[in-house]
A tleap script that builds the chain and sets N, CA, C and O, in Angstrom:
source leaprc.protein.ff14SB
mol = sequence {
  NMET GLU ILE LEU LEU LYS PRO GLU GLN GLN
  GLN PHE VAL GLN ALA GLN ILE ALA SER GLY
  LYS PHE THR ASN ALA ASP GLU VAL VAL ASP
  VAL ALA PHE ARG LEU LEU GLU LYS LEU GLY
  ASN GLU TYR SER GLN TRP ILE GLU GLU THR
  ARG GLU LYS ILE ASP LEU ALA ARG VAL GLU
  LEU GLU ARG GLY GLU GLY LEU ASP GLY GLU
  THR VAL VAL HIE GLN ILE LEU ASP ARG PHE
  GLN GLN ALA ARG GLU ALA GLN CLYS
}
set mol.1.N position { -75.285 11.141 -32.893 }
set mol.1.CA position { -75.584 12.417 -34.142 }
set mol.1.C position { -73.912 12.729 -34.454 }
set mol.1.O position { -72.966 12.843 -33.674 }
set mol.2.N position { -73.990 12.809 -35.892 }
set mol.2.CA position { -72.617 13.567 -36.500 }
set mol.2.C position { -72.480 14.552 -36.195 }
set mol.2.O position { -73.109 14.877 -35.188 }
set mol.3.N position { -71.878 15.273 -36.647 }
set mol.3.CA position { -71.499 17.075 -36.893 }
set mol.3.C position { -70.785 17.362 -37.861 }
set mol.3.O position { -70.395 16.205 -38.017 }
set mol.4.N position { -70.423 17.749 -38.420 }
set mol.4.CA position { -69.181 18.185 -39.365 }
set mol.4.C position { -69.044 19.696 -38.762 }
set mol.4.O position { -69.900 20.328 -38.143 }
set mol.5.N position { -67.687 20.104 -39.129 }
set mol.5.CA position { -67.463 21.170 -38.207 }
set mol.5.C position { -66.347 21.770 -39.952 }
set mol.5.O position { -65.669 21.050 -40.684 }
set mol.6.N position { -66.585 23.170 -40.044 }
set mol.6.CA position { -66.087 23.923 -40.987 }
set mol.6.C position { -64.775 23.859 -40.726 }
set mol.6.O position { -64.453 23.769 -39.542 }
set mol.7.N position { -63.730 23.891 -41.754 }
set mol.7.CA position { -62.004 23.784 -41.561 }
set mol.7.C position { -61.300 24.466 -40.530 }
set mol.7.O position { -60.284 24.101 -39.938 }
set mol.8.N position { -62.120 25.736 -40.359 }
set mol.8.CA position { -61.774 26.944 -39.360 }
set mol.8.C position { -62.616 26.314 -37.834 }
set mol.8.O position { -61.755 26.153 -36.969 }
set mol.9.N position { -63.157 26.168 -37.636 }
set mol.9.CA position { -63.636 25.332 -36.635 }
set mol.9.C position { -62.672 24.557 -36.500 }
set mol.9.O position { -61.828 24.945 -35.693 }
set mol.10.N position { -62.404 23.199 -37.201 }
set mol.10.CA position { -61.388 21.919 -37.101 }
set mol.10.C position { -60.524 22.873 -36.061 }
set mol.10.O position { -60.599 22.902 -34.833 }
set mol.11.N position { -59.241 24.043 -37.410 }
set mol.11.CA position { -58.444 24.280 -37.014 }
set mol.11.C position { -58.463 24.631 -34.909 }
set mol.11.O position { -57.765 24.071 -34.063 }
set mol.12.N position { -59.420 25.610 -34.725 }
set mol.12.CA position { -59.912 26.063 -33.295 }
set mol.12.C position { -59.639 25.015 -31.825 }
set mol.12.O position { -59.208 25.091 -30.674 }
set mol.13.N position { -60.264 23.973 -32.856 }
set mol.13.CA position { -60.776 22.477 -31.712 }
set mol.13.C position { -59.453 22.224 -31.498 }
set mol.13.O position { -58.870 22.446 -30.437 }
set mol.14.N position { -58.707 21.514 -33.014 }
set mol.14.CA position { -57.313 21.162 -32.641 }
set mol.14.C position { -56.105 22.199 -31.872 }
set mol.14.O position { -55.132 21.811 -31.226 }
set mol.15.N position { -56.547 23.770 -32.198 }
set mol.15.CA position { -55.217 24.206 -31.691 }
set mol.15.C position { -55.566 24.475 -30.044 }
set mol.15.O position { -54.671 24.839 -29.282 }
set mol.16.N position { -57.241 24.212 -29.485 }
set mol.16.CA position { -57.108 24.093 -28.056 }
set mol.16.C position { -57.077 22.900 -27.343 }
set mol.16.O position { -57.171 22.851 -26.117 }
set mol.17.N position { -56.907 21.621 -28.311 }
set mol.17.CA position { -56.591 20.595 -27.600 }
set mol.17.C position { -54.890 20.989 -27.641 }
set mol.17.O position { -54.553 21.373 -26.521 }
set mol.18.N position { -53.643 20.999 -28.703 }
set mol.18.CA position { -52.920 21.066 -28.770 }
set mol.18.C position { -52.299 22.871 -27.805 }
set mol.18.O position { -51.200 23.337 -28.106 }
set mol.19.N position { -52.957 23.395 -27.033 }
set mol.19.CA position { -52.680 24.473 -26.368 }
set mol.19.C position { -52.483 23.937 -24.823 }
set mol.19.O position { -52.142 24.602 -23.845 }
set mol.20.N position { -52.818 22.460 -24.900 }
set mol.20.CA position { -52.984 21.516 -23.565 }
set mol.20.C position { -54.149 21.512 -22.897 }
set mol.20.O position { -54.505 20.426 -22.440 }
set mol.21.N position { -54.891 22.528 -22.710 }
set mol.21.CA position { -56.778 22.782 -22.074 }
set mol.21.C position { -56.831 21.860 -22.024 }
set mol.21.O position { -56.323 21.374 -21.013 }
set mol.22.N position { -57.402 20.988 -22.932 }
set mol.22.CA position { -58.271 20.003 -23.239 }
set mol.22.C position { -57.314 18.694 -24.132 }
set mol.22.O position { -56.339 18.797 -24.877 }
set mol.23.N position { -57.961 17.699 -23.746 }
set mol.23.CA position { -57.120 16.342 -24.212 }
set mol.23.C position { -57.700 15.269 -25.651 }
set mol.23.O position { -57.166 14.283 -26.159 }
set mol.24.N position { -58.932 15.948 -25.961 }
set mol.24.CA position { -59.765 15.338 -26.677 }
set mol.24.C position { -60.891 16.346 -27.452 }
set mol.24.O position { -61.193 17.315 -26.756 }
set mol.25.N position { -61.338 16.305 -28.332 }
set mol.25.CA position { -62.470 17.139 -29.203 }
set mol.25.C position { -63.535 16.990 -28.315 }
set mol.25.O position { -63.745 17.939 -27.560 }
set mol.26.N position { -64.244 16.020 -28.238 }
set mol.26.CA position { -65.370 16.211 -27.034 }
set mol.26.C position { -65.665 16.887 -25.637 }
set mol.26.O position { -66.667 17.287 -25.044 }
set mol.27.N position { -64.134 16.811 -25.366 }
set mol.27.CA position { -64.242 18.106 -24.092 }
set mol.27.C position { -64.137 19.633 -24.482 }
set mol.27.O position { -64.534 20.475 -23.677 }
set mol.28.N position { -63.510 20.076 -25.936 }
set mol.28.CA position { -63.899 20.505 -26.194 }
set mol.28.C position { -65.580 21.216 -26.589 }
set mol.28.O position { -65.955 22.388 -26.566 }
set mol.29.N position { -66.217 20.125 -26.887 }
set mol.29.CA position { -67.408 20.750 -27.477 }
set mol.29.C position { -68.374 20.968 -26.392 }
set mol.29.O position { -69.293 21.786 -26.401 }
set mol.30.N position { -68.017 20.021 -25.317 }
set mol.30.CA position { -68.373 19.968 -23.806 }
set mol.30.C position { -68.901 21.206 -23.601 }
set mol.30.O position { -69.998 21.752 -23.720 }
set mol.31.N position { -67.314 21.610 -23.106 }
set mol.31.CA position { -67.130 22.782 -22.970 }
set mol.31.C position { -67.748 24.419 -23.561 }
set mol.31.O position { -68.186 25.339 -22.871 }
set mol.32.N position { -67.600 24.357 -24.940 }
set mol.32.CA position { -68.568 24.968 -25.878 }
set mol.32.C position { -69.961 24.935 -25.920 }
set mol.32.O position { -70.678 25.859 -26.302 }
set mol.33.N position { -70.328 23.827 -25.511 }
set mol.33.CA position { -72.112 23.779 -25.339 }
set mol.33.C position { -72.157 24.442 -23.644 }
set mol.33.O position { -73.185 25.119 -23.617 }
set mol.34.N position { -71.636 24.498 -22.587 }
set mol.34.CA position { -72.076 24.651 -21.526 }
set mol.34.C position { -71.897 26.219 -21.576 }
set mol.34.O position { -72.767 27.000 -21.192 }
set mol.35.N position { -70.939 26.511 -21.980 }
set mol.35.CA position { -70.668 27.856 -22.462 }
set mol.35.C position { -71.975 28.965 -22.952 }
set mol.35.O position { -72.378 30.067 -22.579 }
set mol.36.N position { -72.322 28.024 -23.938 }
set mol.36.CA position { -73.409 28.569 -25.007 }
set mol.36.C position { -74.834 28.617 -23.982 }
set mol.36.O position { -75.582 29.594 -23.987 }
set mol.37.N position { -75.075 27.372 -23.093 }
set mol.37.CA position { -75.962 27.480 -22.078 }
set mol.37.C position { -76.028 28.637 -21.184 }
set mol.37.O position { -76.995 29.285 -20.785 }
set mol.38.N position { -74.435 28.771 -20.906 }
set mol.38.CA position { -74.396 29.841 -19.741 }
set mol.38.C position { -74.992 31.231 -20.306 }
set mol.38.O position { -75.714 32.030 -19.708 }
set mol.39.N position { -74.538 31.293 -21.499 }
set mol.39.CA position { -74.309 32.799 -22.473 }
set mol.39.C position { -75.900 32.778 -22.732 }
set mol.39.O position { -76.380 33.910 -22.678 }
set mol.40.N position { -76.773 31.817 -22.983 }
set mol.40.CA position { -78.087 31.698 -23.441 }
set mol.40.C position { -78.870 32.198 -22.218 }
set mol.40.O position { -79.743 32.955 -22.640 }
set mol.41.N position { -78.923 32.102 -20.976 }
set mol.41.CA position { -79.022 31.884 -19.655 }
set mol.41.C position { -79.082 33.625 -19.123 }
set mol.41.O position { -80.083 34.280 -18.829 }
set mol.42.N position { -77.668 34.043 -19.134 }
set mol.42.CA position { -77.656 35.470 -18.728 }
set mol.42.C position { -77.899 36.570 -19.882 }
set mol.42.O position { -77.728 37.770 -19.665 }
set mol.43.N position { -78.349 36.009 -21.241 }
set mol.43.CA position { -78.475 37.061 -21.973 }
set mol.43.C position { -80.547 37.133 -21.523 }
set mol.43.O position { -81.298 38.094 -21.356 }
set mol.44.N position { -80.704 36.135 -21.494 }
set mol.44.CA position { -82.376 36.377 -20.658 }
set mol.44.C position { -82.486 36.925 -19.742 }
set mol.44.O position { -83.330 37.821 -19.701 }
set mol.45.N position { -81.684 36.630 -18.603 }
set mol.45.CA position { -82.078 36.988 -17.657 }
set mol.45.C position { -81.237 38.543 -17.617 }
set mol.45.O position { -80.778 38.716 -16.488 }
set mol.46.N position { -80.949 39.624 -18.495 }
set mol.46.CA position { -80.174 40.468 -18.719 }
set mol.46.C position { -82.037 41.167 -19.517 }
set mol.46.O position { -82.627 42.198 -19.192 }
set mol.47.N position { -82.444 40.163 -20.515 }
set mol.47.CA position { -83.368 40.501 -21.454 }
set mol.47.C position { -84.677 40.911 -20.320 }
set mol.47.O position { -85.281 41.983 -20.297 }
set mol.48.N position { -84.877 39.832 -19.500 }
set mol.48.CA position { -85.694 40.220 -18.552 }
set mol.48.C position { -85.325 41.572 -17.335 }
set mol.48.O position { -86.081 42.543 -17.321 }
set mol.49.N position { -84.807 41.546 -16.915 }
set mol.49.CA position { -83.980 42.920 -15.873 }
set mol.49.C position { -84.214 43.815 -16.577 }
set mol.49.O position { -84.906 44.759 -16.197 }
set mol.50.N position { -83.621 43.728 -17.950 }
set mol.50.CA position { -84.029 45.416 -18.631 }
set mol.50.C position { -85.349 45.514 -19.278 }
set mol.50.O position { -85.657 46.653 -19.627 }
set mol.51.N position { -86.102 44.680 -19.489 }
set mol.51.CA position { -88.187 44.656 -19.550 }
set mol.51.C position { -88.392 45.558 -18.012 }
set mol.51.O position { -88.970 46.644 -17.962 }
set mol.52.N position { -87.908 44.993 -17.045 }
set mol.52.CA position { -88.699 45.398 -15.777 }
set mol.52.C position { -87.797 46.919 -15.772 }
set mol.52.O position { -88.598 47.839 -15.940 }
set mol.53.N position { -86.737 47.293 -15.665 }
set mol.53.CA position { -85.862 48.846 -15.870 }
set mol.53.C position { -87.269 49.376 -16.627 }
set mol.53.O position { -88.124 49.927 -15.934 }
set mol.54.N position { -87.474 49.200 -18.012 }
set mol.54.CA position { -88.288 50.072 -18.888 }
set mol.54.C position { -89.500 49.894 -17.846 }
set mol.54.O position { -89.714 50.963 -17.274 }
set mol.55.N position { -90.374 48.836 -17.422 }
set mol.55.CA position { -91.489 48.878 -17.312 }
set mol.55.C position { -91.395 50.133 -15.606 }
set mol.55.O position { -91.901 51.176 -15.193 }
set mol.56.N position { -90.831 49.539 -15.367 }
set mol.56.CA position { -90.127 51.118 -14.216 }
set mol.56.C position { -90.231 52.415 -14.532 }
set mol.56.O position { -91.138 53.152 -14.147 }
set mol.57.N position { -89.237 52.751 -15.293 }
set mol.57.CA position { -89.118 53.939 -16.113 }
set mol.57.C position { -90.294 54.542 -17.118 }
set mol.57.O position { -90.330 55.682 -17.582 }
set mol.58.N position { -90.925 53.831 -17.256 }
set mol.58.CA position { -92.871 54.386 -17.641 }
set mol.58.C position { -93.456 54.823 -16.833 }
set mol.58.O position { -93.985 55.935 -16.860 }
set mol.59.N position { -93.494 53.645 -15.503 }
set mol.59.CA position { -93.844 54.057 -14.520 }
set mol.59.C position { -93.929 55.647 -13.798 }
set mol.59.O position { -94.804 56.434 -13.436 }
set mol.60.N position { -92.285 55.557 -13.847 }
set mol.60.CA position { -92.210 57.162 -13.257 }
set mol.60.C position { -92.331 58.621 -13.997 }
set mol.60.O position { -92.362 59.705 -13.415 }
set mol.61.N position { -92.399 58.382 -15.552 }
set mol.61.CA position { -92.161 58.834 -16.648 }
set mol.61.C position { -94.107 59.190 -16.535 }
set mol.61.O position { -94.389 60.320 -16.933 }
set mol.62.N position { -94.925 58.614 -16.209 }
set mol.62.CA position { -96.062 58.989 -15.822 }
set mol.62.C position { -96.415 59.541 -15.179 }
set mol.62.O position { -97.294 60.369 -15.416 }
set mol.63.N position { -95.693 59.265 -13.617 }
set mol.63.CA position { -96.229 60.218 -12.708 }
set mol.63.C position { -94.911 61.544 -12.538 }
set mol.63.O position { -94.411 62.029 -11.523 }
set mol.64.N position { -94.675 61.809 -13.933 }
set mol.64.CA position { -93.957 63.050 -13.895 }
set mol.64.C position { -92.295 63.532 -13.729 }
set mol.64.O position { -91.693 64.567 -14.016 }
set mol.65.N position { -91.763 61.796 -12.915 }
set mol.65.CA position { -90.598 62.244 -12.714 }
set mol.65.C position { -88.963 61.941 -12.977 }
set mol.65.O position { -87.964 61.930 -12.258 }
set mol.66.N position { -89.305 61.644 -14.741 }
set mol.66.CA position { -88.510 61.679 -15.963 }
set mol.66.C position { -88.052 63.332 -16.019 }
set mol.66.O position { -88.619 64.386 -15.731 }
set mol.67.N position { -86.417 62.879 -16.667 }
set mol.67.CA position { -85.532 63.885 -16.918 }
set mol.67.C position { -85.698 64.523 -18.628 }
set mol.67.O position { -85.716 63.660 -19.506 }
set mol.68.N position { -85.793 65.717 -18.980 }
set mol.68.CA position { -85.917 65.579 -20.389 }
set mol.68.C position { -84.402 65.707 -21.142 }
set mol.68.O position { -83.424 66.285 -20.668 }
set mol.69.N position { -84.475 65.076 -22.318 }
set mol.69.CA position { -83.216 64.736 -23.129 }
set mol.69.C position { -82.158 65.857 -22.595 }
set mol.69.O position { -81.105 65.699 -21.976 }
set mol.70.N position { -82.825 67.084 -23.065 }
set mol.70.CA position { -81.401 67.847 -23.010 }
set mol.70.C position { -80.535 68.100 -21.648 }
set mol.70.O position { -79.360 68.467 -21.672 }
set mol.71.N position { -81.358 67.827 -20.338 }
set mol.71.CA position { -80.834 67.784 -19.425 }
set mol.71.C position { -79.953 66.505 -19.160 }
set mol.71.O position { -78.811 66.303 -18.745 }
set mol.72.N position { -80.789 65.897 -19.500 }
set mol.72.CA position { -79.890 64.397 -19.554 }
set mol.72.C position { -77.944 64.532 -20.374 }
set mol.72.O position { -76.851 64.315 -19.852 }
set mol.73.N position { -78.262 64.903 -21.556 }
set mol.73.CA position { -76.954 65.049 -22.388 }
set mol.73.C position { -76.154 66.250 -21.743 }
set mol.73.O position { -74.945 66.068 -21.594 }
set mol.74.N position { -76.679 67.422 -21.355 }
set mol.74.CA position { -75.742 67.998 -20.292 }
set mol.74.C position { -75.213 67.281 -19.113 }
set mol.74.O position { -74.119 67.472 -18.582 }
set mol.75.N position { -76.101 66.454 -18.777 }
set mol.75.CA position { -75.066 65.799 -17.500 }
set mol.75.C position { -74.550 64.792 -17.681 }
set mol.75.O position { -74.207 64.074 -16.741 }
set mol.76.N position { -74.359 64.472 -18.945 }
set mol.76.CA position { -73.710 63.230 -19.522 }
set mol.76.C position { -72.284 64.407 -19.742 }
set mol.76.O position { -71.375 64.472 -18.914 }
set mol.77.N position { -72.326 65.067 -20.717 }
set mol.77.CA position { -71.488 66.133 -21.110 }
set mol.77.C position { -70.723 66.527 -19.925 }
set mol.77.O position { -69.519 66.735 -20.076 }
set mol.78.N position { -71.197 66.646 -18.885 }
set mol.78.CA position { -70.355 67.677 -17.346 }
set mol.78.C position { -69.656 66.478 -16.779 }
set mol.78.O position { -68.467 66.764 -16.631 }
set mol.79.N position { -69.787 65.859 -16.588 }
set mol.79.CA position { -68.920 64.100 -16.560 }
set mol.79.C position { -68.286 63.488 -17.326 }
set mol.79.O position { -67.797 62.435 -16.917 }
set mol.80.N position { -68.089 63.828 -18.481 }
set mol.80.CA position { -67.321 63.748 -19.937 }
set mol.80.C position { -66.197 65.188 -19.281 }
set mol.80.O position { -65.039 64.787 -19.165 }
set mol.81.N position { -66.320 66.218 -19.001 }
set mol.81.CA position { -65.595 67.240 -18.896 }
set mol.81.C position { -65.022 66.587 -17.576 }
set mol.81.O position { -63.875 66.164 -17.719 }
set mol.82.N position { -65.377 66.475 -16.767 }
set mol.82.CA position { -65.395 65.973 -15.244 }
set mol.82.C position { -64.158 65.272 -15.490 }
set mol.82.O position { -63.152 65.766 -14.980 }
set mol.83.N position { -64.028 64.176 -16.197 }
set mol.83.CA position { -63.147 62.983 -16.241 }
set mol.83.C position { -62.120 63.343 -16.980 }
set mol.83.O position { -60.995 62.995 -16.620 }
set mol.84.N position { -62.281 64.042 -18.054 }
set mol.84.CA position { -60.972 64.810 -19.144 }
set mol.84.C position { -60.029 65.266 -17.739 }
set mol.84.O position { -58.925 64.795 -17.466 }
set mol.85.N position { -60.945 66.539 -16.761 }
set mol.85.CA position { -60.021 67.059 -16.319 }
set mol.85.C position { -59.431 66.444 -14.964 }
set mol.85.O position { -58.676 67.051 -14.204 }
set mol.86.N position { -59.823 65.350 -14.816 }
set mol.86.CA position { -59.349 64.838 -13.319 }
set mol.86.C position { -58.097 63.845 -14.046 }
set mol.86.O position { -57.158 63.521 -13.319 }
set mol.87.N position { -58.116 63.352 -15.575 }
set mol.87.CA position { -56.672 63.024 -16.029 }
set mol.87.C position { -55.654 63.715 -16.676 }
set mol.87.O position { -54.811 63.167 -17.386 }
set mol.88.N position { -55.719 64.991 -16.431 }
set mol.88.CA position { -54.601 66.030 -16.453 }
set mol.88.C position { -53.815 66.174 -15.265 }
set mol.88.O position { -52.900 66.997 -15.227 }
savepdb mol mol.pdb
quit
């Protein structure tokens, strides 16, 4: 398979080789694909964990365990205020 890179992508690959981190373009591309695969896996995991948290939150809300928005906002503002005071 042949892939054509845009000029800025070619410059990036050449810069990586020039930095001494890689000896050729194949190494740069190999690492890029491994990082892309890792990012995809981590994103998929994040999506699954987020869905689980949402499902749990729905159940808690149905049981009346949730907080109203005003209470949450006040708690956040209190934390900000405490952080500001701690910086003084």
